PLY file of the C-alpha trace (Angstrom):
ply
format ascii 1.0
element vertex 55
property float x
property float y
property float z
element edge 54
property int vertex1
property int vertex2
end_header
0.01 -0.19 -0.03
2.53 2.51 0.94
4.41 2.34 -2.40
1.56 2.38 -4.22
0.75 5.81 -2.49
4.89 6.97 -3.06
4.14 6.19 -6.53
0.97 8.21 -7.04
2.89 11.59 -5.27
5.92 10.52 -7.25
3.45 10.97 -10.12
1.66 13.93 -9.27
4.70 15.59 -9.08
5.96 15.17 -12.31
2.73 15.97 -13.70
2.91 18.84 -12.02
6.49 19.86 -13.39
5.06 18.98 -16.84
2.29 20.83 -16.62
4.82 24.05 -15.63
7.14 23.44 -18.66
4.30 23.33 -20.85
2.66 26.66 -19.57
6.02 28.06 -20.01
5.91 26.85 -23.50
2.93 28.21 -24.34
3.94 31.35 -22.67
7.45 31.45 -25.62
4.81 30.65 -28.10
2.45 33.26 -27.44
5.27 35.81 -27.54
6.92 33.94 -30.72
3.49 34.67 -32.43
3.28 38.25 -31.12
6.32 39.55 -32.62
5.82 37.98 -35.60
2.10 39.22 -36.03
3.62 42.78 -35.08
6.56 41.78 -37.80
3.59 41.41 -40.26
2.33 44.42 -39.73
5.48 46.89 -39.70
5.89 44.87 -43.41
2.53 45.54 -44.40
2.70 48.96 -43.77
5.78 49.56 -45.14
5.32 47.69 -48.16
1.84 50.19 -48.23
4.15 52.77 -47.92
6.22 52.01 -51.14
3.25 51.75 -53.07
1.60 54.62 -52.30
5.12 56.29 -53.27
5.45 54.67 -56.58
2.13 55.23 -57.77
0 1
1 2
2 3
3 4
4 5
5 6
6 7
7 8
8 9
9 10
10 11
11 12
12 13
13 14
14 15
15 16
16 17
17 18
18 19
19 20
20 21
21 22
22 23
23 24
24 25
25 26
26 27
27 28
28 29
29 30
30 31
31 32
32 33
33 34
34 35
35 36
36 37
37 38
38 39
39 40
40 41
41 42
42 43
43 44
44 45
45 46
46 47
47 48
48 49
49 50
50 51
51 52
52 53
53 54
C-alpha cells in the first residue's frame, strides 16, 4: 500500500513539473506569435507606403 501511495505522489510531482514546462512553452509560443504579428504589420505598412510613393 505504501509503495502505491509513493508512486502516486511521485507521479503527481512529475505531472506538476510537466504542466509547468508546458505552460512556459505556451507562453514562449504566444510571445513569438505576437512578435511575428507585429513584424507582419510593420512590413505591410512599409509595403503600403512604398506602393503609395510608387503610384
